[in-house]
C-alpha positions in Angstrom: 0.0 0.0 0.0 1.6 3.3 -1.0 0.8 6.7 0.4 -1.7 7.6 -2.3 -4.0 4.7 -1.3 -3.6 5.1 2.5 -6.3 7.0 4.3 -5.5 10.2 6.0 -5.9 8.6 9.4 -3.5 5.8 8.4 -0.8 8.3 7.3 -1.1 10.2 10.6 -1.0 7.1 12.7 2.2 6.0 11.1 3.9 9.2 12.6 2.8 8.5 16.2 5.1 6.8 18.6 3.8 4.4 21.3 1.7 6.6 23.6 0.7 9.1 20.9 -2.9 10.2 20.8 -5.3 10.4 17.8 -7.8 13.1 18.5 -11.4 12.0 17.9 -13.3 13.9 15.2 -12.0 16.5 12.9 -13.2 19.9 11.6 -15.0 20.2 14.9 -15.1 22.5 18.0 -12.6 21.9 20.8 -11.9 23.7 24.0 -8.7 24.4 25.9 -7.9 25.2 29.5 -4.6 26.2 31.2 -3.3 24.9 34.5 -2.1 28.0 36.4 0.3 25.9 38.6 2.1 24.0 35.8 1.4 26.3 32.8 0.3 23.3 30.8 -2.5 23.7 28.3 -5.1 20.9 28.1 -7.5 20.3 25.2 -10.7 18.3 25.1 -10.0 15.1 23.3 -13.5 14.9 21.8 -15.6 17.6 20.0 -17.6 20.1 22.1 -20.0 22.9 21.5 -19.3 26.6 22.4 -22.0 26.3 25.0 -20.1 23.5 26.7 -17.1 25.9 27.1 -19.3 28.7 28.4 -20.9 26.4 30.9 -17.7 24.8 32.2 -17.1 25.3 35.9 -13.3 25.0 36.7 -11.5 24.8 39.9 -9.2 27.6 41.0 -6.1 26.1 39.4 -7.6 26.2 35.9 -8.5 29.0 33.6 -10.3 29.0 30.3 -8.1 29.5 27.2 -10.7 29.4 24.5 -12.9 27.3 22.2 -12.5 27.2 18.5 -13.3 25.3 15.4 -10.5 23.1 13.9 -10.3 23.5 10.1 -8.2 20.3 9.6 -9.8 16.9 9.0 -7.6 14.9 11.4 -5.2 15.7 14.2 -2.9 13.9 16.7 -0.3 14.5 19.3 3.0 12.6 19.4 3.7 13.4 23.0 3.0 16.1 25.7 5.4 19.0 26.2 8.7 18.0 27.6 7.9 14.3 27.6 8.9 12.9 24.2 9.4 9.3 25.5 6.2 9.1 27.5 2.5 8.7 26.6 0.4 11.9 26.1 -0.8 13.1 29.5 -4.5 12.6 30.1 -6.9 13.8 32.8 -10.6 14.3 33.5 -11.7 17.9 34.0 -15.3 18.7 35.0 -16.3 15.2 33.8 -14.7 15.6 30.4 -11.6 13.9 29.0 -8.6 16.2 28.3 -5.1 15.7 26.9 -2.0 17.9 27.6 -1.2 19.4 24.2 1.0 22.4 24.8 2.8 24.9 27.0 3.5 28.5 26.1 7.1 29.5 25.8 6.8 33.1 24.7 4.0 35.5 23.9 4.3 38.8 22.0 1.1 41.0 22.2 -0.5 42.4 19.1 1.5 45.3 17.7 -1.7 47.1 16.6 -5.4 46.9 17.4 -7.2 43.8 16.0 -3.9 42.3 14.9 -2.6 38.9 16.0 -0.6 37.9 19.1 2.5 36.0 18.2 3.0 32.9 20.5 5.7 30.3 20.6 4.2 27.0 21.8 6.0 23.8 22.8 4.0 21.0 21.4 4.3 17.9 19.1 1.3 18.2 16.8 0.5 16.3 13.6 -2.4 17.5 11.4 -4.0 16.4 8.2 -6.2 17.6 5.4 -8.2 15.5 3.0 -7.4 15.5 -0.7 -9.7 17.7 -2.9 -10.1 20.6 -0.5 -8.7 24.0 -0.1 -6.5 25.2 2.8 -5.7 28.7 4.0 -2.0 29.7 4.3 -0.5 32.8 5.9 2.7 33.6 4.0 5.3 35.6 5.9 9.0 36.5 5.4 9.9 33.8 7.8 7.9 31.1 6.0 4.4 29.6 5.4 1.9 29.1 8.2 -1.1 26.8 8.0 -4.6 27.4 9.4 -5.2 25.6 12.7 -8.2 27.4 14.2 -11.2 29.2 12.7 -12.3 29.7 9.1 -11.6 32.1 6.2 -15.0 33.9 6.5 -13.3 37.1 7.8 -9.8 36.7 6.5 -10.2 39.5 3.9 -10.5 42.1 6.7 -7.9 40.8 9.1 -4.9 42.9 10.2 -1.9 40.7 9.1 1.6 40.6 10.6 4.2 42.8 8.7 4.9 41.4 5.3 2.1 38.9 5.5 -0.4 37.7 2.8 -3.1 35.1 2.7 -3.7 32.5 0.0 -5.7 29.3 -0.6 -4.0 26.2 -1.8 -5.9 23.3 -3.5 -4.9 19.8 -2.4 -4.7 17.0 -5.0 -3.6 14.5 -2.3 -3.9 14.1 1.4 -1.6 16.6 3.2 -0.1 15.5 6.5 1.8 18.2 8.4 4.1 17.6 11.4 4.3 21.1 13.0 7.8 22.2 14.3 8.6 21.9 18.0 8.3 24.5 19.2 5.6 26.0 16.9 5.2 29.7 16.1 1.6 30.7 16.1 -0.3 33.8 15.1 -3.6 34.2 17.1 -6.5 36.6 16.6 -8.6 36.5 19.7 -12.1 37.7 20.3 -15.4 36.7 18.7 -13.8 35.3 15.5 -10.8 33.3 16.9 -8.3 32.5 14.2 -4.8 31.0 14.2 -2.1 30.1 11.7 0.9 28.0 12.8 4.2 26.8 11.5 6.3 27.4 9.6 5.5 24.4 7.4 6.6 23.1 4.0 3.8 23.3 1.4 2.9 20.3 -0.7 5.1 19.7 -3.7 2.1 20.1 -6.0 1.4 23.7 -4.9 
């Protein structure tokens, strides 16, 4: 079986070590919370609704990070931050299963109103997009960054980082991306949460 006949899930699973975690669902809503003691970010391992996030009652050691829609079709985590040889960390929060997906290393606030924050995140994230679809890319002087949160509905009005431009690429094959560790992210917060992360190598056919 060559890569052209393997499913997207099969291709991603081949990149996971023992203890890696395949996230259930895809192109769904997920929520994140942060442990204020450890600084670790935990994500719901199954899809949620925005109302679930709003209704969540957390203990004093946790704060809500956000809830957003994932534009990719599949996602997985090879390991939790700082633990490459151990299984992805898991815990139950408010009756829901979460996995430890990230820790923030550096955060640069937006340089102008409505612009993105630039955040360096320690994580080991693998994502995938099905063949035949389009994917949004933020091109910057330091490389190409792939969409990770939100959709393109308001992209034409977004304030971009200096030297940035947005484009759509059309996929002829499944595209599996192993994000760098750490990953550089550009986050627009607020009512229309959006994020691009990378840098990544674009498919050869683009």
